[in-house]
C-alpha positions as CSV (number, residue, x, y, z in Angstrom):
1,M,15.5,0.4,7.5
2,K,16.2,3.9,8.8
3,K,16.3,5.3,5.3
4,F,13.0,3.5,4.5
5,F,11.2,5.2,7.4
6,E,12.7,8.6,6.4
7,S,11.3,8.1,2.9
8,F,7.9,7.1,4.4
9,I,7.9,10.3,6.4
10,N,8.7,12.3,3.2
11,V,5.4,11.0,1.8
12,W,3.5,13.1,4.2
13,K,5.5,16.2,3.4
14,I,4.0,16.3,-0.2
15,E,0.6,17.8,0.2
16,E,-0.9,16.4,-3.1
17,L,0.4,12.9,-2.3
18,K,-0.9,13.0,1.3
19,N,-4.3,14.1,0.1
20,R,-4.4,11.3,-2.5
21,I,-3.5,8.7,0.1
22,V,-6.0,9.9,2.6
23,L,-8.8,9.9,0.0
24,T,-7.8,6.4,-1.1
25,L,-8.0,5.1,2.5
26,L,-11.3,6.7,3.1
27,M,-12.9,5.2,0.0
28,L,-11.5,1.8,0.8
29,L,-13.0,2.2,4.3
30,V,-16.4,3.0,2.8
31,Y,-16.1,-0.1,0.6
32,R,-15.3,-2.3,3.5
33,F,-18.2,-0.8,5.6
34,G,-20.6,-1.6,2.8
35,A,-19.4,-5.2,2.7
36,H,-20.9,-5.7,6.1
37,V,-24.4,-4.2,5.3
38,T,-26.8,-7.0,4.8
39,L,-29.5,-6.8,2.1
40,P,-32.8,-5.4,3.5
41,G,-35.3,-8.2,4.2
42,I,-32.7,-10.8,5.3
43,D,-32.2,-11.8,8.9
44,A,-28.4,-11.5,9.4
45,T,-28.4,-13.9,12.3
46,Q,-29.4,-16.8,10.0
47,L,-26.5,-16.6,7.4
48,H,-24.6,-19.5,8.9
49,S,-25.5,-21.9,6.1
50,L,-24.5,-19.3,3.5
51,A,-21.1,-18.9,5.2
52,G,-20.7,-22.6,5.3
53,Q,-21.2,-22.7,1.5
54,T,-18.2,-20.5,1.0
55,D,-15.8,-22.2,3.4
56,K,-14.2,-24.3,0.8
57,G,-14.1,-24.9,-3.0
58,I,-15.1,-22.4,-5.7
59,G,-17.4,-20.6,-3.2
60,S,-14.4,-19.5,-1.2
61,I,-12.9,-17.8,-4.3
62,L,-16.0,-15.8,-4.9
63,D,-16.2,-14.8,-1.2
64,M,-12.5,-13.9,-1.2
65,F,-12.8,-11.5,-4.2
66,T,-15.7,-9.7,-2.5
67,G,-14.0,-9.5,0.8
68,G,-16.6,-11.7,2.6
69,A,-19.5,-9.7,1.2
70,F,-20.8,-12.8,-0.7
71,S,-21.2,-14.9,2.4
72,K,-22.8,-12.0,4.3
73,A,-25.5,-11.4,1.7
74,S,-24.2,-7.8,1.6
75,V,-25.2,-4.9,-0.7
76,F,-21.8,-5.5,-2.2
77,A,-22.3,-9.2,-2.6
78,L,-21.4,-9.2,-6.3
79,G,-18.5,-6.9,-5.6
80,I,-16.5,-5.4,-8.5
81,M,-16.4,-8.7,-10.4
82,P,-19.2,-7.8,-12.9
83,Y,-17.1,-4.8,-13.9
84,I,-14.0,-7.0,-14.3
85,S,-16.0,-9.4,-16.5
86,A,-17.3,-6.5,-18.6
87,S,-13.8,-5.1,-19.1
88,I,-12.5,-8.5,-20.2
89,V,-15.4,-8.9,-22.7
90,V,-14.8,-5.4,-24.2
91,Q,-11.1,-6.1,-24.4
92,L,-11.6,-9.4,-26.3
93,M,-14.4,-8.0,-28.5
94,G,-11.9,-5.2,-29.5
95,I,-10.0,-7.9,-31.4
96,A,-12.9,-8.7,-33.7
97,I,-15.1,-5.6,-33.8
98,P,-13.8,-2.8,-36.0
99,Y,-15.7,-0.1,-34.2
100,L,-14.0,-1.0,-30.9
101,Q,-10.7,-1.2,-32.6
102,K,-11.2,2.3,-33.9
103,L,-12.1,3.5,-30.4
104,Q,-8.9,2.0,-29.0
105,K,-6.9,4.1,-31.5
106,D,-8.8,7.4,-30.9
107,G,-6.9,8.4,-27.7
108,E,-8.7,10.0,-24.8
109,S,-12.0,10.3,-26.5
110,G,-12.0,6.7,-27.6
111,R,-11.1,5.6,-24.1
112,K,-14.0,7.5,-22.6
113,K,-16.4,5.8,-25.0
114,L,-15.0,2.4,-24.2
115,N,-15.4,3.1,-20.5
116,Q,-19.0,4.0,-21.1
117,I,-19.6,0.8,-23.0
118,T,-17.9,-1.1,-20.2
119,R,-20.2,0.5,-17.6
120,W,-23.4,-0.3,-19.5
121,L,-22.2,-3.9,-20.0
122,T,-21.4,-4.1,-16.2
123,I,-25.1,-3.2,-15.5
124,A,-26.3,-5.9,-17.9
125,I,-24.1,-8.5,-16.3
126,T,-25.2,-7.5,-12.8
127,L,-28.9,-7.7,-13.8
128,V,-28.2,-11.4,-14.9
129,Q,-26.0,-12.3,-11.9
130,G,-28.3,-10.6,-9.3
131,P,-31.3,-12.9,-9.7
132,G,-28.9,-15.9,-9.7
133,Y,-27.5,-14.8,-6.4
134,I,-31.0,-14.3,-4.9
135,Y,-31.9,-17.8,-6.2
136,N,-28.9,-19.2,-4.4
137,L,-30.1,-17.5,-1.2
138,Y,-33.5,-19.2,-1.7
139,R,-31.8,-22.6,-1.9
140,T,-29.3,-22.0,0.9
141,L,-31.1,-20.0,3.7
142,P,-34.2,-21.2,5.6
143,S,-37.5,-19.5,4.8
144,S,-37.5,-17.8,8.2
145,A,-34.4,-15.8,7.1
146,F,-36.6,-13.8,4.6
147,L,-38.4,-11.2,6.6
148,L,-40.5,-10.0,3.7
149,G,-41.6,-13.5,2.7
150,F,-39.9,-16.4,0.9
151,D,-41.5,-15.8,-2.5
152,S,-42.0,-12.0,-2.2
153,F,-41.6,-10.2,-5.5
154,S,-40.9,-7.0,-3.7
155,F,-37.9,-8.6,-2.0
156,L,-36.6,-10.0,-5.4
157,F,-37.0,-6.7,-7.2
158,S,-35.5,-4.6,-4.4
159,S,-32.6,-7.0,-3.8
160,V,-31.6,-7.1,-7.5
161,L,-31.8,-3.3,-7.7
162,I,-29.7,-2.9,-4.6
163,L,-27.1,-5.4,-5.8
164,T,-26.9,-3.6,-9.1
165,T,-26.5,-0.3,-7.4
166,G,-23.9,-1.7,-5.1
167,T,-21.8,-2.9,-8.0
168,I,-22.2,0.5,-9.7
169,F,-21.2,2.3,-6.5
170,A,-18.1,0.0,-6.1
171,M,-17.2,0.7,-9.7
172,W,-17.5,4.5,-9.1
173,L,-15.3,4.2,-6.0
174,G,-12.6,2.4,-8.0
175,E,-12.7,5.0,-10.8
176,K,-12.5,7.9,-8.3
177,I,-9.5,6.2,-6.5
178,T,-7.7,5.9,-9.9
179,D,-8.5,9.6,-10.8
180,K,-8.2,11.3,-7.4
181,G,-6.3,8.8,-5.3
182,I,-3.2,6.6,-5.6
183,G,-2.9,3.3,-7.4
184,N,-5.4,1.5,-9.6
185,G,-8.8,1.8,-7.9
186,I,-10.4,-1.4,-9.2
187,S,-7.4,-3.5,-8.3
188,L,-7.1,-1.9,-4.9
189,L,-10.8,-2.8,-4.1
190,I,-10.1,-6.4,-5.0
191,M,-6.8,-6.5,-3.0
192,V,-8.5,-5.0,0.1
193,G,-11.2,-7.7,-0.2
194,I,-8.6,-10.4,-0.4
195,L,-6.5,-9.0,2.5
196,A,-9.7,-8.8,4.7
197,R,-9.7,-12.6,5.0
198,L,-6.0,-12.9,5.7
199,P,-6.1,-12.3,9.6
200,Q,-8.9,-14.8,10.0
201,A,-7.2,-17.4,7.8
202,L,-3.9,-17.0,9.7
203,F,-5.7,-17.2,13.1
204,Q,-7.4,-20.4,12.1
205,E,-4.1,-21.9,11.0
206,F,-2.5,-20.8,14.3
207,T,-5.4,-22.4,16.2
208,S,-5.0,-25.6,14.2
209,K,-1.2,-25.8,14.6
210,V,-0.6,-24.4,18.1
211,T,-3.8,-24.6,20.2
212,N,-4.9,-28.0,18.8
213,N,-1.3,-29.2,18.8
214,N,-1.4,-30.2,15.2
215,G,2.3,-29.7,14.4
216,G,3.2,-27.0,16.9
217,P,4.5,-23.4,16.5
218,M,7.6,-24.5,14.6
219,L,5.5,-25.9,11.7
220,L,3.6,-22.6,11.6
221,V,6.8,-20.7,11.4
222,I,7.9,-22.9,8.5
223,E,4.6,-22.2,6.7
224,V,5.0,-18.5,7.1
225,I,8.6,-18.7,5.7
226,V,7.4,-20.7,2.7
227,W,4.6,-18.1,2.2
228,L,7.2,-15.3,2.2
229,L,9.3,-17.2,-0.3
230,V,6.3,-17.6,-2.6
231,I,5.6,-13.9,-2.4
232,I,9.3,-13.2,-3.4
233,A,8.9,-15.6,-6.3
234,C,5.7,-13.7,-7.4
235,V,7.5,-10.4,-7.2
236,L,10.3,-11.8,-9.4
237,L,7.7,-13.0,-11.9
238,V,5.9,-9.7,-12.0
239,M,9.1,-7.6,-12.3
240,A,11.2,-9.9,-14.6
241,V,12.0,-8.5,-18.0
242,R,14.1,-9.4,-21.0
243,K,16.0,-6.3,-22.2
244,I,16.4,-6.2,-26.0
245,P,19.2,-3.7,-26.8
246,V,18.2,-0.9,-29.2
247,Q,20.5,1.5,-30.9
248,Y,19.6,4.9,-32.5
249,A,21.4,6.9,-35.1
250,R,23.2,9.8,-33.7
251,R,22.9,13.0,-35.8
252,T,25.9,15.3,-35.7
253,T,26.5,18.6,-37.4
254,T,29.7,19.2,-39.4
255,G,30.0,22.6,-41.1
256,D,26.9,23.2,-43.3
257,F,25.6,19.6,-43.4
258,E,24.5,16.9,-41.0
259,Q,25.9,13.4,-41.0
260,D,24.3,10.3,-39.4
261,M,26.7,8.5,-37.2
262,M,25.8,4.9,-36.2
263,G,26.4,3.9,-32.7
264,G,24.7,6.8,-31.0
265,N,22.0,6.5,-28.2
266,R,21.7,3.1,-26.7
267,Q,18.5,2.0,-25.0
268,W,16.5,-1.2,-24.7
269,I,13.0,-2.7,-25.1
270,P,11.8,-4.3,-21.9
271,L,9.8,-7.5,-22.7
272,K,8.1,-8.8,-19.6
273,L,8.4,-12.4,-18.7
274,N,4.7,-12.4,-17.7
275,S,3.2,-9.8,-20.1
276,A,-0.3,-11.3,-19.5
277,G,-0.3,-10.6,-15.8
278,V,-3.2,-12.2,-13.9
279,M,-5.6,-12.4,-16.8
280,P,-4.8,-16.0,-17.9
281,I,-5.7,-17.2,-14.3
282,I,-9.0,-15.2,-14.5
283,F,-9.8,-16.6,-17.9
284,A,-9.0,-20.2,-16.9
285,Q,-10.9,-19.8,-13.6
286,A,-14.0,-18.7,-15.6
287,I,-13.7,-21.7,-17.9
288,M,-13.3,-24.1,-14.9
289,F,-16.8,-23.0,-13.6
290,I,-18.5,-24.3,-16.7
291,P,-18.0,-28.1,-16.5
292,A,-19.3,-28.3,-12.9
293,A,-22.3,-26.0,-13.8
294,V,-23.3,-28.0,-16.9
295,A,-22.7,-31.4,-15.3
296,G,-24.8,-30.3,-12.3
297,L,-27.9,-30.0,-14.5
298,S,-28.0,-33.7,-15.0
299,K,-28.6,-36.3,-12.4
300,S,-26.7,-39.2,-14.0
301,E,-23.8,-40.8,-12.2
302,T,-21.2,-39.7,-14.8
303,S,-22.4,-36.0,-14.7
304,Q,-22.3,-36.0,-10.9
305,S,-18.8,-37.4,-11.0
306,I,-17.7,-34.7,-13.4
307,A,-19.4,-32.0,-11.3
308,G,-17.6,-33.3,-8.2
309,T,-14.2,-33.4,-10.0
310,F,-14.4,-29.8,-11.2
311,S,-15.9,-28.5,-8.0
312,N,-12.9,-29.6,-6.0
313,M,-10.3,-26.9,-6.7
314,F,-7.7,-28.9,-4.7
315,G,-8.1,-32.1,-6.7
316,F,-5.5,-33.5,-9.1
317,W,-7.6,-33.4,-12.3
318,Y,-8.9,-29.9,-11.6
319,C,-5.4,-28.6,-11.0
320,L,-4.0,-30.3,-14.1
321,V,-6.7,-28.9,-16.4
322,F,-6.4,-25.5,-14.7
323,A,-2.7,-25.4,-15.3
324,L,-3.0,-26.4,-18.9
325,L,-5.6,-23.7,-19.5
326,I,-3.4,-21.1,-17.9
327,V,-0.5,-21.9,-20.2
328,I,-2.7,-21.7,-23.3
329,F,-4.3,-18.5,-22.2
330,T,-0.9,-16.9,-21.4
331,F,0.2,-17.4,-24.9
332,F,-3.1,-16.3,-26.3
333,Y,-3.4,-13.1,-24.2
334,T,0.3,-12.2,-24.8
335,A,-0.2,-12.6,-28.6
336,I,-3.1,-10.1,-28.6
337,T,-1.7,-7.6,-26.1
338,V,1.9,-7.4,-27.2
339,P,2.0,-6.0,-30.8
340,T,5.5,-7.0,-31.9
341,N,4.9,-5.8,-35.5
342,K,3.7,-2.4,-34.3
343,M,6.7,-2.2,-32.0
344,A,9.0,-2.9,-34.9
345,D,7.3,-0.3,-37.1
346,D,7.5,2.4,-34.4
347,L,11.2,1.5,-33.9
348,K,11.9,1.9,-37.6
349,R,10.1,5.2,-37.8
350,S,12.0,6.6,-34.9
351,G,15.4,5.7,-36.4
352,G,16.1,2.8,-34.1
353,F,17.2,-0.7,-34.7
354,I,18.3,-3.9,-32.9
355,P,22.0,-4.6,-33.5
356,G,22.3,-7.5,-36.0
357,V,18.7,-7.4,-37.0
358,K,17.3,-5.6,-40.1
359,P,14.6,-3.0,-39.4
360,G,11.0,-3.8,-40.3
361,I,9.6,-7.3,-40.8
362,E,12.7,-9.1,-39.6
363,T,12.7,-7.0,-36.3
364,G,9.0,-7.9,-35.8
365,D,9.8,-11.6,-36.3
366,Y,12.8,-11.4,-34.0
367,L,10.7,-9.7,-31.2
368,D,7.9,-12.3,-31.7
369,R,10.4,-15.2,-31.4
370,I,11.9,-13.7,-28.2
371,M,8.4,-13.2,-26.7
372,S,7.5,-16.8,-27.4
373,L,10.8,-18.1,-25.8
374,I,10.3,-16.0,-22.6
375,T,6.5,-16.5,-22.4
376,F,6.8,-20.3,-22.1
377,P,8.8,-20.4,-18.8
378,G,6.7,-17.5,-17.6
379,A,3.5,-19.4,-18.4
380,L,4.8,-22.5,-16.5
381,F,5.8,-20.4,-13.5
382,L,2.4,-18.7,-13.5
383,A,0.6,-22.1,-13.7
384,L,2.7,-23.4,-10.8
385,I,1.8,-20.4,-8.6
386,A,-1.9,-20.9,-9.5
387,V,-2.0,-24.5,-8.4
388,F,0.4,-24.1,-5.5
389,P,-2.4,-23.8,-2.9
390,A,-3.5,-27.3,-3.8
391,I,0.1,-28.5,-3.3
392,V,0.4,-27.0,0.2
393,V,-3.0,-28.4,1.2
394,G,-1.5,-31.8,0.6
395,F,1.0,-31.0,3.3
396,G,-1.7,-30.3,5.9
397,V,-2.2,-26.6,5.4
398,Q,-5.8,-25.5,6.0
399,Q,-7.7,-24.5,2.8
400,S,-8.5,-20.9,3.9
401,W,-4.8,-20.2,4.6
402,A,-3.6,-22.2,1.6
403,M,-5.5,-19.7,-0.7
404,F,-2.8,-17.1,0.1
405,Y,0.0,-19.3,-1.2
406,G,-0.8,-18.6,-4.8
407,G,-3.5,-18.3,-7.4
408,T,-5.2,-15.1,-8.5
409,S,-5.2,-13.7,-5.0
410,L,-1.4,-13.6,-4.5
411,I,-0.7,-12.4,-8.0
412,I,-3.2,-9.5,-7.6
413,M,-1.8,-8.5,-4.2
414,V,1.8,-8.5,-5.4
415,G,1.0,-6.7,-8.7
416,V,-1.2,-4.0,-7.0
417,A,1.4,-3.4,-4.2
418,I,4.2,-3.0,-6.8
419,D,2.1,-0.6,-8.9
420,T,1.1,1.5,-5.9
421,I,4.6,1.7,-4.6
422,Q,5.9,2.8,-8.1
423,Q,3.3,5.6,-8.2
424,V,4.3,6.8,-4.7
425,N,8.0,6.6,-5.8
426,S,7.2,8.8,-8.9
427,Y,5.8,11.5,-6.6
428,L,8.8,11.4,-4.3
429,L,11.3,11.5,-7.1
430,N,9.5,14.5,-8.7
431,K,9.8,16.4,-5.5
432,H,13.5,15.4,-5.3
433,Y,13.1,12.8,-2.5
434,D,14.4,9.3,-2.7
435,G,11.8,6.6,-3.3
436,L,10.5,4.1,-0.8
437,M,12.7,1.4,-2.3
438,K,15.9,3.4,-2.4
439,S,18.0,4.8,0.4
440,G,19.9,8.1,0.4
441,K,19.5,11.7,1.3
442,N,17.0,14.1,-0.2
443,R,17.7,14.8,-3.8
444,K,18.6,18.4,-4.7
445,A,16.7,20.2,-7.4
446,V,18.5,20.5,-10.6
447,A,18.6,24.1,-12.0
């Protein structure tokens, strides 16, 4: 522990790293401040019904990702999610559209064009979601909450414009954090929004278990221990890799000629157990919104039953379908993001080979087979973590606190924390200090 604090102090000795961290914290503070600024024309004292809409179910997920801005009718009510949706669409369209495929291969210039396409698509998505959010306010809030009038066109136009501007500003904050700060800016904005609800959820659980004598403090301690164990399991899922040994030909010089000697440099290819990350959960979550939305358009008894089933994110059938979709999307996303054939070709061109496997097509097939074998348990583990909140709710845990036991929120928090720590470690190691996760004295510069 002493060495950890020494490494933490070393962070502030590196001027560039200190400036990046301070800039990141300031931008996150601006984002959190904006989440509490209510849209002009709405009485902030009459938002109780909107907050009640997001206490449980799917509404709580939307409110969690926006850090409570959704339930506060904030200028950041749509958060960064339209940008995430646009990024997913552009990434998936890159599989089928040759122009986007070309941009993906064009290096830095192609990346800039893809970012520009993503930004314009973000604006388009926000212009669609904005009126939908305002319509939801019309349905939820009393007419007296609208200071400019219930059916005022000026309120509708200005609110959609402000919501769009808020999303663009949040996107700008995220990109500036990535460029000038530390960590992935977009992911940090989401993580901060999720963490913003953690103290309140923990306090509500404390009140339920201790103050209301609903199990006592010992049960609360057990819940916290289980939560920490789940976090450890998520860390193992994110960090777990299968190392495929790779061998390179060693070139030695003898007299006036060179001779290739097999058995030279030994390295490995790290194949991640969960190469898809949190994307399968996001895809599956988006699909799970559709049945309830479609069924809600009809007033029949069957449609209302379907809408009720797929609106209860803690129900058995919802969790079963959700888990199956996660497993399917894990295989799908891994297949399109892990190019095993390209890996095999690159390995062959660099003079490397996997011991016992012929270079070229057979190496690609071998890597593809290994990916399939490790993706299956990874997909099952990811699905289990995604539905784990529903499991702990069955044991008496409140829904707001149960949301931190798994799902998208926990995977995002763990993944972003690991990525940020790794970036800080790289700065420390470059300046000849030990990283945050490694003890020892300051490293000496190598001449």
